[in-house]
mmCIF file of the C-alpha atoms, coordinates in Angstrom:
data_MODEL
# 
_entry.id   MODEL 
# 
loop_
_atom_site.group_PDB 
_atom_site.id 
_atom_site.type_symbol 
_atom_site.label_atom_id 
_atom_site.label_alt_id 
_atom_site.label_comp_id 
_atom_site.label_asym_id 
_atom_site.label_entity_id 
_atom_site.label_seq_id 
_atom_site.pdbx_PDB_ins_code 
_atom_site.Cartn_x 
_atom_site.Cartn_y 
_atom_site.Cartn_z 
_atom_site.occupancy 
_atom_site.B_iso_or_equiv 
_atom_site.pdbx_formal_charge 
_atom_site.auth_seq_id 
_atom_site.auth_comp_id 
_atom_site.auth_asym_id 
_atom_site.auth_atom_id 
_atom_site.pdbx_PDB_model_num 
ATOM 1  C CA . MET A 1 1  ? -28.551 -12.291 24.853  1.00 0.00 ? 1  MET A CA 1 
ATOM 2  C CA . ALA A 1 2  ? -29.884 -15.578 26.620  1.00 0.00 ? 2  ALA A CA 1 
ATOM 3  C CA . ASP A 1 3  ? -33.249 -13.325 26.917  1.00 0.00 ? 3  ASP A CA 1 
ATOM 4  C CA . LEU A 1 4  ? -33.222 -13.922 22.416  1.00 0.00 ? 4  LEU A CA 1 
ATOM 5  C CA . ARG A 1 5  ? -31.948 -17.341 22.180  1.00 0.00 ? 5  ARG A CA 1 
ATOM 6  C CA . ASN A 1 6  ? -35.278 -18.266 25.204  1.00 0.00 ? 6  ASN A CA 1 
ATOM 7  C CA . ASN A 1 7  ? -37.848 -15.804 23.732  1.00 0.00 ? 7  ASN A CA 1 
ATOM 8  C CA . PHE A 1 8  ? -36.701 -16.100 20.216  1.00 0.00 ? 8  PHE A CA 1 
ATOM 9  C CA . ARG A 1 9  ? -40.332 -15.458 18.872  1.00 0.00 ? 9  ARG A CA 1 
ATOM 10 C CA . ARG A 1 10 ? -41.357 -12.509 21.041  1.00 0.00 ? 10 ARG A CA 1 
ATOM 11 C CA . VAL A 1 11 ? -38.730 -10.590 19.919  1.00 0.00 ? 11 VAL A CA 1 
ATOM 12 C CA . SER A 1 12 ? -39.161 -11.709 16.073  1.00 0.00 ? 12 SER A CA 1 
ATOM 13 C CA . ALA A 1 13 ? -42.757 -10.574 16.863  1.00 0.00 ? 13 ALA A CA 1 
ATOM 14 C CA . LEU A 1 14 ? -41.018 -7.318  17.978  1.00 0.00 ? 14 LEU A CA 1 
ATOM 15 C CA . ILE A 1 15 ? -39.248 -6.678  14.665  1.00 0.00 ? 15 ILE A CA 1 
ATOM 16 C CA . ASP A 1 16 ? -41.829 -7.516  12.510  1.00 0.00 ? 16 ASP A CA 1 
ATOM 17 C CA . ASN A 1 17 ? -43.609 -4.359  13.899  1.00 0.00 ? 17 ASN A CA 1 
ATOM 18 C CA . GLY A 1 18 ? -41.384 -2.739  12.887  1.00 0.00 ? 18 GLY A CA 1 
ATOM 19 C CA . GLU A 1 19 ? -39.248 -2.063  16.037  1.00 0.00 ? 19 GLU A CA 1 
ATOM 20 C CA . SER A 1 20 ? -35.691 -2.010  16.800  1.00 0.00 ? 20 SER A CA 1 
ATOM 21 C CA . VAL A 1 21 ? -34.014 -4.808  19.068  1.00 0.00 ? 21 VAL A CA 1 
ATOM 22 C CA . ASN A 1 22 ? -31.060 -3.940  21.387  1.00 0.00 ? 22 ASN A CA 1 
ATOM 23 C CA . ILE A 1 23 ? -29.322 -7.131  22.329  1.00 0.00 ? 23 ILE A CA 1 
ATOM 24 C CA . THR A 1 24 ? -26.956 -6.771  25.547  1.00 0.00 ? 24 THR A CA 1 
ATOM 25 C CA . LYS A 1 25 ? -24.084 -8.034  26.876  1.00 0.00 ? 25 LYS A CA 1 
ATOM 26 C CA . ARG A 1 26 ? -23.797 -8.190  31.131  1.00 0.00 ? 26 ARG A CA 1 
ATOM 27 C CA . GLY A 1 27 ? -25.381 -5.017  30.491  1.00 0.00 ? 27 GLY A CA 1 
ATOM 28 C CA . ARG A 1 28 ? -23.591 -3.663  27.479  1.00 0.00 ? 28 ARG A CA 1 
ATOM 29 C CA . VAL A 1 29 ? -25.125 -3.550  23.681  1.00 0.00 ? 29 VAL A CA 1 
ATOM 30 C CA . VAL A 1 30 ? -23.281 -5.478  21.611  1.00 0.00 ? 30 VAL A CA 1 
ATOM 31 C CA . ALA A 1 31 ? -26.026 -5.689  18.863  1.00 0.00 ? 31 ALA A CA 1 
ATOM 32 C CA . ARG A 1 32 ? -29.170 -4.295  17.601  1.00 0.00 ? 32 ARG A CA 1 
ATOM 33 C CA . LEU A 1 33 ? -31.696 -5.956  15.449  1.00 0.00 ? 33 LEU A CA 1 
ATOM 34 C CA . VAL A 1 34 ? -33.957 -3.978  13.520  1.00 0.00 ? 34 VAL A CA 1 
ATOM 35 C CA . PRO A 1 35 ? -36.834 -4.679  10.724  1.00 0.00 ? 35 PRO A CA 1 
ATOM 36 C CA . ALA A 1 36 ? -35.181 -5.387  7.034   1.00 0.00 ? 36 ALA A CA 1 
ATOM 37 C CA . VAL A 1 37 ? -35.045 -2.187  4.747   1.00 0.00 ? 37 VAL A CA 1 
ATOM 38 C CA . ASP A 1 38 ? -38.205 -4.061  2.722   1.00 0.00 ? 38 ASP A CA 1 
ATOM 39 C CA . THR A 1 39 ? -35.972 -4.937  -1.116  1.00 0.00 ? 39 THR A CA 1 
ATOM 40 C CA . PRO A 1 40 ? -38.456 -4.192  -3.788  1.00 0.00 ? 40 PRO A CA 1 
ATOM 41 C CA . LYS A 1 41 ? -40.384 -7.411  -5.526  1.00 0.00 ? 41 LYS A CA 1 
ATOM 42 C CA . LYS A 1 42 ? -39.502 -8.321  -8.715  1.00 0.00 ? 42 LYS A CA 1 
ATOM 43 C CA . LEU A 1 43 ? -41.465 -8.092  -11.175 1.00 0.00 ? 43 LEU A CA 1 
ATOM 44 C CA . VAL A 1 44 ? -43.450 -9.990  -12.813 1.00 0.00 ? 44 VAL A CA 1 
ATOM 45 C CA . LYS A 1 45 ? -44.356 -9.610  -16.387 1.00 0.00 ? 45 LYS A CA 1 
ATOM 46 C CA . PRO A 1 46 ? -47.090 -11.165 -17.739 1.00 0.00 ? 46 PRO A CA 1 
ATOM 47 C CA . ASP A 1 47 ? -46.747 -14.045 -20.144 1.00 0.00 ? 47 ASP A CA 1 
ATOM 48 C CA . ILE A 1 48 ? -47.837 -12.247 -23.921 1.00 0.00 ? 48 ILE A CA 1 
ATOM 49 C CA . MET A 1 49 ? -47.577 -15.183 -25.682 1.00 0.00 ? 49 MET A CA 1 
ATOM 50 C CA . ALA A 1 50 ? -49.363 -17.843 -23.247 1.00 0.00 ? 50 ALA A CA 1 
ATOM 51 C CA . ARG A 1 51 ? -52.711 -15.014 -23.329 1.00 0.00 ? 51 ARG A CA 1 
ATOM 52 C CA . LEU A 1 52 ? -52.567 -14.815 -26.918 1.00 0.00 ? 52 LEU A CA 1 
ATOM 53 C CA . LYS A 1 53 ? -52.789 -18.571 -27.744 1.00 0.00 ? 53 LYS A CA 1 
ATOM 54 C CA . GLU A 1 54 ? -55.231 -18.868 -24.595 1.00 0.00 ? 54 GLU A CA 1 
ATOM 55 C CA . VAL A 1 55 ? -57.548 -16.023 -26.693 1.00 0.00 ? 55 VAL A CA 1 
ATOM 56 C CA . TRP A 1 56 ? -56.770 -16.888 -30.192 1.00 0.00 ? 56 TRP A CA 1 
ATOM 57 C CA . GLY A 1 57 ? -55.191 -20.300 -30.125 1.00 0.00 ? 57 GLY A CA 1 
ATOM 58 C CA . ASP A 1 58 ? -53.165 -21.680 -33.137 1.00 0.00 ? 58 ASP A CA 1 
ATOM 59 C CA . ARG A 1 59 ? -54.945 -19.220 -35.729 1.00 0.00 ? 59 ARG A CA 1 
ATOM 60 C CA . CYS A 1 60 ? -52.859 -17.646 -37.944 1.00 0.00 ? 60 CYS A CA 1 
ATOM 61 C CA . PHE A 1 61 ? -54.862 -14.531 -39.751 1.00 0.00 ? 61 PHE A CA 1 
ATOM 62 C CA . THR A 1 62 ? -54.254 -13.079 -42.914 1.00 0.00 ? 62 THR A CA 1 
ATOM 63 C CA . ALA A 1 63 ? -53.228 -9.721  -43.861 1.00 0.00 ? 63 ALA A CA 1 
ATOM 64 C CA . ALA A 1 64 ? -56.551 -8.896  -45.191 1.00 0.00 ? 64 ALA A CA 1 
ATOM 65 C CA . GLU A 1 65 ? -57.838 -10.043 -42.209 1.00 0.00 ? 65 GLU A CA 1 
ATOM 66 C CA . VAL A 1 66 ? -55.803 -8.122  -40.289 1.00 0.00 ? 66 VAL A CA 1 
ATOM 67 C CA . LYS A 1 67 ? -55.904 -4.989  -42.205 1.00 0.00 ? 67 LYS A CA 1 
ATOM 68 C CA . ALA A 1 68 ? -59.869 -5.367  -41.945 1.00 0.00 ? 68 ALA A CA 1 
ATOM 69 C CA . MET A 1 69 ? -59.824 -5.394  -37.965 1.00 0.00 ? 69 MET A CA 1 
ATOM 70 C CA . ARG A 1 70 ? -57.439 -2.908  -37.817 1.00 0.00 ? 70 ARG A CA 1 
ATOM 71 C CA . ASP A 1 71 ? -59.650 -0.617  -40.304 1.00 0.00 ? 71 ASP A CA 1 
ATOM 72 C CA . PHE A 1 72 ? -63.105 -1.436  -38.171 1.00 0.00 ? 72 PHE A CA 1 
ATOM 73 C CA . GLU A 1 73 ? -60.951 -0.573  -34.557 1.00 0.00 ? 73 GLU A CA 1 
ATOM 74 C CA . LEU A 1 74 ? -59.697 3.185   -36.584 1.00 0.00 ? 74 LEU A CA 1 
ATOM 75 C CA . GLU A 1 75 ? -63.698 2.956   -37.678 1.00 0.00 ? 75 GLU A CA 1 
ATOM 76 C CA . GLY A 1 76 ? -64.453 3.351   -34.193 1.00 0.00 ? 76 GLY A CA 1 
ATOM 77 C CA . GLU A 1 77 ? -62.360 5.740   -33.191 1.00 0.00 ? 77 GLU A CA 1 
ATOM 78 C CA . ASP A 1 78 ? -63.798 8.090   -35.216 1.00 0.00 ? 78 ASP A CA 1 
ATOM 79 C CA . GLY A 1 79 ? -67.381 8.396   -34.237 1.00 0.00 ? 79 GLY A CA 1 
# 
């Protein structure tokens, strides 16, 4: 335990490298330090509304404009 206290950086480096470390007291193992299980990273969702505002600003399309754009896209899919 004294070694852990006095050399924590070295022990921490071992754990960071995936090794487990036994903690002994008077020659008897009293604990084991093991690397933490990787927890899944939190999924970062894109801010769609901010991206739309960045691209289009405050532009608001009419139904006719939307239909024209969609018709144009569909023409491209055929040929």
